[in-house]
C-alpha positions in Angstrom: 0.0 0.0 0.0 1.6 3.2 -1.2 0.1 6.5 -0.5 1.3 9.7 -2.2 1.7 12.8 -0.1 1.2 16.1 -1.7 1.3 19.4 0.2 -2.5 19.6 0.9 -2.5 16.0 2.3 0.5 16.7 4.5 -1.2 19.9 5.8 -4.4 18.0 6.5 -2.5 15.2 8.4 -0.5 17.8 10.3 -3.7 19.5 11.4 -5.1 16.2 12.6 -1.8 15.4 14.4 -1.8 18.8 16.1 -5.4 18.4 17.4 -4.6 14.9 18.8 -1.4 16.2 20.4 -3.1 19.1 22.0 -5.8 16.8 23.5 -3.2 14.4 24.9 -1.1 17.2 26.3 -4.1 18.8 28.0 -5.0 15.4 29.5 -1.4 14.9 30.7 -1.3 18.3 32.3 -4.5 17.5 34.2 -3.1 14.2 35.4 0.2 16.0 36.4 -1.7 18.6 38.3 -3.6 15.9 40.2 -0.3 14.1 41.0 1.6 17.2 42.1 1.9 16.2 45.8 3.8 13.1 44.7 6.5 15.2 43.1 7.5 16.9 46.3 11.0 16.0 47.4 10.2 16.5 51.1 8.6 13.1 51.7 11.7 11.5 50.2 14.6 13.7 51.4 13.0 15.0 54.6 15.3 17.2 56.7 17.8 17.4 53.7 15.5 19.9 52.1 15.5 23.5 53.5 12.2 23.9 55.2 11.5 20.2 54.9 10.3 17.8 57.5 11.9 18.0 61.0 10.7 14.5 61.8 13.0 11.7 60.6 11.9 10.1 57.4 12.7 6.5 56.7 15.1 6.3 53.8 15.9 10.0 53.7 19.6 9.4 54.4 19.8 6.8 51.6 17.9 9.0 49.2 20.3 11.9 50.0 23.3 9.7 49.4 21.8 8.5 46.2 21.2 12.1 45.0 24.7 13.0 46.0 26.3 10.1 44.1 24.2 10.9 41.0 25.4 14.5 41.2 29.0 13.5 41.6 28.7 11.2 38.6 27.5 13.9 36.3 28.5 17.4 37.6 32.2 17.0 37.3 32.0 15.6 33.7 31.8 17.6 30.5 29.8 19.6 29.5 29.0 20.7 33.1 32.4 20.8 34.8 30.9 21.9 38.1 31.7 21.3 41.8 30.3 17.9 42.8 29.9 18.5 46.6 26.5 19.3 48.1 25.6 19.7 51.7 22.3 19.4 53.6 19.9 21.2 53.6 19.3 21.6 49.9 17.6 24.6 48.3 15.2 22.5 46.2 11.8 23.8 45.5 8.7 21.6 45.3 6.7 22.7 42.3 4.3 21.2 39.8 6.4 19.7 37.1 5.8 20.9 33.6 5.8 19.3 30.2 8.0 20.5 27.4 7.6 19.1 23.9 10.6 17.3 22.6 12.5 19.2 20.0 15.5 18.2 17.9 17.4 19.8 15.0 17.1 18.4 11.5 18.9 19.3 8.3 16.9 18.7 5.2 19.1 18.3 2.1 18.2 18.0 -1.6 20.9 17.9 -4.2 23.3 20.7 -3.2 20.8 22.6 -1.0 20.2 22.2 2.7 18.1 23.9 5.3 18.3 23.5 9.1 15.1 23.4 11.1 13.8 22.4 14.5 11.4 19.5 14.6 8.9 19.3 17.5 7.7 15.8 18.2 4.0 15.9 18.5 3.6 13.0 21.1 6.8 13.2 23.2 7.3 15.5 26.2 10.0 16.0 28.8 9.0 16.2 32.4 10.8 19.0 34.2 10.4 21.6 36.9 9.3 25.0 35.6 12.1 27.0 34.0 14.3 24.0 33.8 13.5 22.7 30.4 16.1 21.1 28.2 16.3 24.3 26.1 17.1 26.3 29.3 19.9 23.8 30.2 21.4 24.2 26.7 21.2 28.0 27.1 23.0 27.8 30.4 25.7 25.5 28.9 26.2 27.9 25.9 26.3 31.0 28.1 29.1 32.7 30.0 30.1 29.8 32.3 31.5 31.9 35.1 28.4 34.0 35.5 25.9 31.1 35.1 27.8 28.5 37.1 25.6 28.8 40.2 22.4 28.7 38.1 23.6 25.7 36.1 24.6 23.9 39.3 21.1 24.6 40.8 19.4 23.5 37.6 21.3 20.3 37.5 20.4 19.6 41.2 16.8 20.3 40.5 16.7 18.0 37.5 18.4 15.2 39.4 16.0 15.7 42.3 13.0 15.4 40.0 14.6 12.2 38.6 15.0 10.8 42.1 11.5 11.7 43.0 10.1 10.2 39.8 12.0 7.0 40.3 10.6 6.7 43.9 7.1 7.3 42.6 7.4 4.4 40.2 8.4 3.5 36.7 7.2 5.6 33.8 6.9 4.1 30.4 
């Protein structure tokens, strides 16, 4: 079965894909809003979060060590090249995670012509805390490293904390 795709057909299919994508994204954001309390790092890291629980939380020490080892494994490596030590309590906020559409660069070539563009995947999203999207991390990595070092370090810590919290919630397929 071969189907030919002309511009009107491609535009028709893109319109359909966009409406499906918007519906799914709206539903996902609703689910995410409902699940917001589960994304708080306080029940997992307890007293290791500034303003967190003063009562001891079972597994908080192990979770903090786990977070620390993840940070040490990544922060000192390129492209980050950041300090790898953290101390308790951490300044990690608990916010509703947001969804960011997955984007990737693509270079279209035909004969001796080429054009670079950014493709947005209609049905894939990245879960991140607000203002810590993949695009923001790339901007921080491309910026003036000495001025943005603290912000990049904080962003990496926030991202790793979200990963730890998500892992504790359960597997996501």
